[in-house]
N, C-alpha and C positions, 0 to 999 in steps of 0.2 A: 723441748719443757718451756710452758709457758708461764710470766707471772703474774696475779692478778692485782689489781691495784685499785682503785676503790674508786668509784664513779666520782668525778665530777660532779656531776648535781646531786647527792649529797651533801655534801660540802654549800652547795650553794641551797639546798632546800633546807639543811640544820643553820647555814646566817638565818634563812628568814625566818626559823623559832626564835629565835635570840630575836631576833630588828623586833616581830610580834608583842613580844612578853615584856620590850623593855619600852615599847609605845606604849601597849594600854596599859602598861603601868603609870607611867606619863600622862596618860589624859586621863585618870584617875589620882591625878593629882597624890601621889601614895610615894611613901618611899622605900625604896628593897625593906628595909628592917620591919614597917608598917605589910609589905607582901608576905615576908620571912614567917610572919605570925599566923597573918591569918590563912596561910597555905598550909603551915606546922613544918615549915622548912626551917635554913639554919642563912642567912643574910650573906654566909660565905657561897653560901647555893646559890643559890640566887644570882647573885654576882657571873659568878663560872658560866649559870645559864646563857646570861646577857651579854655577858664577853661572847660567847658562843666554846670558850673550852671544855665543856661538860653537857649534856641533853641529857633532857629528863627522860624516867621512867618512865612506864603508862601512869600506874597509880600519882607520882610524882606532878605527873603533866595534867591529871585529871585535878589533887589537888590545886595546883596554880589555876589553870580552867575556871573554878570554880571563883577564889579569889578575886582573879579579874576579871568575872560576869563577862565571858564568853565561855562557846560552845571546843569541845577539846577539835571536834571538825575546824574549827575559826584556827585553830595552832598549828593544828599537820596537814592547812590550806599547803598546795602548793601556790608560789611566785607563777600568774600565770601569763604569759607574753596580752593581751585583745587584740583581734584580726580585724580589723579596719575592711572588711574589704563588703 
C-alpha cells in the first residue's frame, strides 16, 4: 500500500502566488483593505492569501487579477529558473 503525498512543487507554486499577490499590492501602494474592496473579498481572506494559509479559487483569482491590474496567467505562472546556456 502506498501513501500519496502532495508534491513539493505545489507548495513552491502556492507560495509563489502568495508572494506575487503581496508584491503586486505593494507595487500599487494599496493596503490589504483597499485590495479587499477592489476585489470584492474580505481583508481576512487577502491576509490568508498573502500568508499562504489559504489559496484563491478561480473566481477569487480573477477578481484579484483585475484589482491588481494583471492577468490570471501572471498570478499562476510558475517561478522558473533561467537557463544561461
